[in-house]
N, C-alpha and C positions, 0 to 999 in steps of 0.2 A: 316941787314935790309931786308925787302920783296921788291921784284922788283916792285911789283903792288903799294906799296906804294911810294916808291922813284922816279916813273914816272908816278904818277896817273895823267891823263888827266885833264884839267880844262875847264869850259866854256861848249860850245855846245858837247864836247867830253865826258862828265862825264858819260853818259850813254853806252860808249864803253866798249867792252869786249876783254880781251888779248888771243890773238890766236897764236898758233904756226902753221906757213905755209911755203910751199916751192911753189916760184914763179919763173917759168920759161918760161915766154912770153916775146917776144921781145918788144911787145907795152907797157909794164909796165915800170915805172921808176926805180924800184928796181928787182934784180934778186938773187936768192938764197933762204936759208933757214933764216927766221926770226921771231921773235916775234913782232907781230903788234897788234894795237888797232884797232878794227873794229867795225862800226856801220852798222848792216845787216837791209836793208829796203826792201820794196816791190819790186822795180826794180833795185836798185843800193845798192853797198855796199861801203861805205867810209872808207877808209884805211889810218892809221897814223903809221909810224915805232915806234919802242919803246921810241926812245929818242926824238920824234917829230920833226925831221928834213925834212922828206919827207911825204907829203900828197897826195892822189889821189883817184880816184873813179873808180871803175869797176862795170861791169854789174853783177846781181845777178846770171845769168846763168854761167858766167865765175867764179864766186865764188863757185857755187855749183860744178863746173867740176874740182876743184883744187883736185889732189889724196891725198895730204897731207894737212890737214886743221882741226885742233883740237883745242878745248878749252885748253888754258895753265893752268896746275894745279901746283903750287909752291909746291916744295917739303917740306915736314914737317920737321922742325929741328929736332924733336925727333926721326925720322926715321933715320936720318943722323947720331946722335950720337950714336945709336944702332948699326948701320952698322960698325962704326969705331972701 
């Protein structure tokens, strides 16, 4: 089962995209490498961790300054079978 289907956000979070980020700022509620759902706006980025337990917002400037922040691409199951 795909991660994006299993933990798909509902309600206002339906437009969020899945990102792989590394958060190492003391003012944020989570620290480390995470898959997060994010809604990037004009001034703010709303962030929710993958399993919907921690939600917070950070400034767009802080989001842009993250060194590791990329859209998460689910590995293709066909590629995994070929590699095995």
